[in-house]
C-alpha positions in Angstrom: 62.2 4.3 6.4 62.4 1.1 8.4 60.2 0.7 11.4 61.9 0.6 14.8 62.0 -2.7 16.6 58.8 -3.7 18.3 58.6 -4.5 22.0 55.7 -6.3 23.7 55.7 -5.8 27.5 54.2 -8.1 30.2 53.5 -6.5 33.6 51.4 -7.2 36.7 52.1 -4.1 38.7 52.6 -0.3 38.6 54.8 -0.4 35.5 57.7 1.9 36.6 60.1 0.0 34.3 57.6 0.2 31.5 57.4 4.0 32.0 61.2 4.2 31.9 61.1 2.4 28.5 58.3 4.7 27.2 60.2 7.8 28.4 63.4 6.6 26.7 61.6 6.0 23.4 59.9 9.5 23.6 63.2 11.3 24.1 65.2 9.4 21.6 67.4 7.3 23.9 65.8 4.0 22.7 65.1 3.3 19.1 62.1 1.1 19.5 58.3 1.1 19.9 56.0 -0.5 22.5 53.4 -2.4 20.5 51.4 -3.9 23.4 51.2 -4.2 27.2 49.8 -7.5 28.5 48.7 -8.2 32.1 47.1 -10.9 34.2 45.6 -8.1 36.4 43.1 -5.9 34.6 43.5 -3.2 37.3 47.3 -3.1 36.9 48.6 0.5 36.8 51.0 -0.5 34.0 48.1 -0.8 31.5 47.2 2.8 32.1 50.6 4.0 30.8 49.7 3.2 27.2 46.7 3.9 24.9 43.8 1.6 25.3 44.5 0.1 21.8 47.8 -1.3 23.2 46.3 -2.9 26.3 45.4 -6.6 26.8 44.5 -8.1 30.1 42.6 -11.2 31.3 42.1 -12.9 34.7 43.6 -16.3 34.5 41.0 -17.8 36.9 38.3 -17.0 34.4 39.8 -19.5 31.9 38.9 -23.2 32.0 42.5 -24.1 32.6 46.0 -22.6 32.8 46.7 -24.0 29.3 43.7 -22.0 27.9 44.9 -18.8 29.5 48.5 -19.3 28.4 47.3 -20.0 24.8 45.3 -16.8 24.9 48.2 -14.8 26.1 50.6 -16.3 23.6 48.2 -15.6 20.7 47.7 -12.0 21.9 51.4 -11.3 22.2 52.1 -13.0 18.8 49.5 -10.8 17.1 51.5 -7.7 17.9 54.5 -9.2 15.9 57.1 -8.3 18.5 60.8 -8.4 17.9 61.3 -8.5 21.7 59.1 -9.5 24.6 59.9 -7.9 27.9 58.8 -9.0 31.3 58.8 -6.2 33.9 57.2 -7.4 37.2 55.0 -10.0 35.5 54.1 -12.2 38.4 53.0 -15.4 36.6 55.3 -18.2 35.6 55.3 -18.3 31.8 54.4 -21.6 30.2 56.9 -23.7 28.3 54.9 -23.1 25.2 55.0 -19.3 25.6 58.8 -19.4 26.3 59.4 -21.6 23.2 57.3 -19.4 21.0 59.5 -16.3 21.8 62.7 -18.0 22.9 65.8 -15.9 22.2 63.9 -12.6 22.2 62.2 -12.9 25.7 63.8 -10.9 28.4 63.1 -10.5 32.1 64.4 -8.0 34.8 64.8 -9.6 38.2 65.6 -7.9 41.5 68.6 -9.9 42.5 72.1 -10.7 41.4 71.2 -14.0 39.7 71.8 -16.9 40.2 71.2 -15.8 43.8 67.7 -15.3 45.1 65.5 -16.6 42.3 61.8 -16.2 42.7 60.1 -13.8 45.2 61.0 -11.7 48.3 64.6 -11.2 47.0 65.4 -8.1 49.1 64.4 -9.7 52.4 66.3 -12.8 51.5 69.5 -10.8 50.6 69.3 -9.2 54.1 68.6 -12.5 55.9 71.6 -14.1 54.1 73.9 -11.3 55.1 74.8 -10.3 51.6 77.2 -7.4 51.2 75.8 -6.5 47.8 72.5 -6.9 46.0 71.1 -5.6 42.8 69.2 -6.5 39.6 69.7 -8.7 36.6 68.4 -8.8 33.0 68.3 -12.3 31.6 66.9 -14.3 28.8 63.9 -16.3 29.8 63.9 -20.1 29.7 61.3 -22.5 31.1 63.2 -22.8 34.4 62.3 -19.9 36.7 64.9 -17.1 36.7 67.5 -19.5 35.3 68.2 -18.1 31.8 71.5 -16.6 30.7 72.2 -13.3 32.4 73.0 -10.4 30.1 73.7 -7.6 32.5 73.6 -6.7 36.2 73.7 -3.6 38.4 74.9 -3.7 41.9 74.1 -1.8 45.1 75.5 -2.2 48.6 73.5 -3.7 51.4 73.7 -1.4 54.5 73.8 -2.7 58.0 70.5 -1.0 58.9 68.6 -1.9 55.7 65.2 -3.4 55.7 63.6 -4.9 52.7 61.8 -1.6 51.7 64.9 0.5 51.8 66.9 -2.1 49.9 64.1 -2.4 47.3 64.2 1.4 46.7 68.0 1.3 46.3 67.7 -1.5 43.7 64.9 0.2 41.9 67.2 3.2 41.4 69.5 1.1 39.2 66.9 -1.1 37.6 65.8 1.5 35.0 69.3 2.4 33.7 70.1 -1.3 33.6 67.0 -2.2 31.7 67.5 0.6 29.2 71.1 -0.2 28.6 70.3 -3.8 27.9 67.4 -2.9 25.6 69.6 -0.6 23.6 71.9 -3.6 23.0 68.9 -5.8 22.1 67.2 -3.5 19.6 70.6 -2.8 18.0 71.0 -6.5 17.3 74.1 -6.8 19.5 73.1 -9.5 21.9 71.8 -13.0 21.3 71.0 -16.1 23.3 73.3 -19.0 22.4 72.4 -22.1 24.5 73.2 -21.2 28.1 75.3 -18.2 27.3 74.9 -14.7 25.8 76.8 -13.4 22.8 77.7 -9.7 22.5 78.6 -8.6 19.0 79.0 -12.3 18.1 81.4 -13.1 20.9 80.5 -15.2 24.1 79.9 -13.1 27.2 81.5 -15.3 29.9 80.3 -13.1 32.8 77.3 -10.7 32.8 77.9 -7.1 31.9 78.2 -5.0 35.1 76.6 -1.6 34.7 76.7 1.5 36.9 73.7 3.6 38.0 73.9 5.5 34.6 73.9 2.2 32.6 77.6 2.5 31.7 79.7 -0.7 31.6 82.0 -1.4 34.5 83.6 -4.5 32.7 87.2 -4.3 31.8 
């Protein structure tokens, strides 16, 4: 019997998206296996969500240079022979070398409707800009921050009385289904990166898939 696709996960925080992936694998909704969780923060709660044998962490400041840390991370991830590498709240910018090593199978979930609000503090920025809607995006990772081809997005409204915390909670409620729906396409071999675009079943995806809170496509 063929082994399910292998997913390596990079995380810096609590790992709620990682847990959603683990739960989906456990109950048969995602035909994959998590083969390693990697963090720049040894105390990250995400690491505790998998057995010790699957954990790798290191403090970047303890390496002689950023290049040394990046090389150690790249080698550690490569050793797990992943089919896909998934960033879920990984708070370091990946080196060009890391991105090129896993290019085309490196995904990130970002809490905004890219290309709007790349980088940090996306919820506060959406409110400050008066956005009517906000959400999350899953995209292929390229060396430029949050600039890779967007595969799928989920949208939430921005309420007049929202603060960043309330808006963040609303976005989180759609992140998990969005991530799982995208991973289902990935592990089934249905999506690919082709230059600055995404292909779905071999055809260019001219706009990102729009998914509802259950992960169902809203595209027509």
